[in-house]
N, C-alpha and C positions, 0 to 999 in steps of 0.2 A: 636207342638213339635219344639224345637229350633234346629238350624243347628248342634250345638255341640252334642246334644242328638242323633240326627239321625246319625251323623258321628260315634259315639261310638257304636251304635247298628250295623251299617254296618261293622265297624272294627271287633267287636266280632263275627259277623256272618261270616266274611271272615276267621277269625282264625279257626272257627268250620268247614267251608267248606274245608279249606286247610287240616285240620286233616282228614276229610272224604276222600278227594282225595288221601291222603297219604296211608290210610288204605285200601281203595277200589278204586284202580286207574280206571279211565275211559278208554274206548277202544282205544282212540286215543293218549295215552301217554305212560305209562310204558309198555304196551303190545307191543308197537312198538319197544321199547328199548330192550326187552327180547331176540330177535333173535341175536342181536349183542353181547350179553354177555353170553348167555346160554352155558354151558359146557366149558367155558374158565377157564383154570387152573391158569391164571395169574391175581391175585387180583389187581395188579397195572393197568393192561389194563382195567379191569372192572371198577375200580374207575375212571380212566381217561375218559372213554366213558360216564359213569354216570354223572360225573362233566360237561362234554361237553354238555350233554342234559340239565342239570340243568341250565348251563350258558345261553343257548339259551332261555329256558323258562323264566328266570329272565329278560333278555333283552326284550323279548316280552312283559312281564308284565309291565315293565317300559314304553315301547313305547306306549302300549295301554293306560296306566294310564295318561301319559302326553298328549297324543292326545285327549282322551275323556275329561280330565280336562280342557284343553285349549278350546275345542269345547263347553263345557258347559258354559263357561264364557259369550259367546255371544248368547246363545240360548234363545229365548223367552219362557215364561212359557207354551204357547200353544203347542210348539214343544216338550218340555219335557213331557208334559202330554200325547201327542200322542205316544212318544217313550215308556213311561211306559205302556200304554194300549197295544201297539203292543207286547212288551215283555211279558206281562201277557197272551195275546192270544196265542203266540207261545208256552209258557210253558204249558198252559192248553191243547193246541192241541197235543203237544208231549205226555203229560200224558194220554190223551184220546186214542191216537194211541197205547200207551204201554198197556193200559187196554184192548183194543179190540183185539189187535194182539201182545201179549207179545214176541213171537219168531221172530218177523219181522227182527230184526237186527242180529239174530244168525244163520239163515239158508238161503240158496238160492236154486233155483229150479233145478239146474243141478249139475252133479258130475264131478269130475276131475280124470283123470288117473294119479296118483302120482308115476309113475314109475321112477326109477333113470336114465333112458336113457336121460331125458330132463334136467339133471343138468349140471352145468358148474363147472370146478374145481375152488376152492378158491385160491385167490392170497394172499400170506402172505409175503408181503414186506413192507418196510417203507412207501412208497407212498400210498399204500392202507390203512394203519393204520391211517395216517394223514388225508386222504380224509374221512375216516369213522368218525373220531372225528369232523371234520368241518361239515360233513353231519348231525351229531347228534346235533350240535349247531343249524344248520338251522332247523332241524326237531323240536327241542325244541321251537324255535321261532315261527314256523308255528303252533305248538301245542296250543299256547296261542292265536294267531291271529284268528284262526278258533274257534269261540265261542263254548264253552261247555255249555249245559243247566244248569249244576251245578253252573256255574259262572255268570249266567244271573243277579243275584242280584247285583253282583259287577259291572257289566257293567251298569246296570240301575242306581246305586248310583253314579258312576263316571260321567254319563251324567247329573245327577241332582245336583252334588256337587257345581257347579260354582266356583271351586277352584282346581288348579293343585295339590297343596300339599295334599289336602284331598283325591283326586282321587288316587294319588300315595300311600298315607297311607293305603287305603283300598286294593289296589292291591299288596302291598308288605307285607301285614299281612300274 
C-alpha cells in the first residue's frame, strides 16, 4: 500500500474514532468536565469551561502530533515495527483484561462515608472562575497526553508517518 493510501485510511479512521469519542466519551475526558458544569444555570459559564477544556485538548493533540511526526522522521524501520508490535500487545492485553474482568474499572474494594461533614464551602469569586477555566485547559491537555486505548491507532500511525504534516492531519481530524 502506498503512503498516501495509508494516510487516508488513518485519516478516515481518526474521524470515525473522534465521532465515537464524542458520542460515548471515555472516562478520562468529559466525565471529568461534568462536575464543573453540572447544575450550573449560566449557559455562558458552561460554554466557557467547555471551550477551555476543548482548547487544552486541541493544543495537546497538536503537541503530540508534531512530536510524534518529528520523531518518526528519524526512526529506523525496526523501531517502528517494535512500536507497532508493542501497541498491538497493549491493546490485546487490555481487551483480554476487559473480557476476563469487565467490572475492573467500575468498582473498588472499599466504601466511603459520603457524609456532608467532610465538604468544604464553594468559593464563587472571579479568581476561582479564572483558575477553573485554566485548570480545565490543563486538564484537556493532559487528557490527550495520557494515551487512551481508543487513540492507539492514531499514535501508531503518527509514529509510522515519517511526516509532521501527516501526523498533524490524523490528530486534527
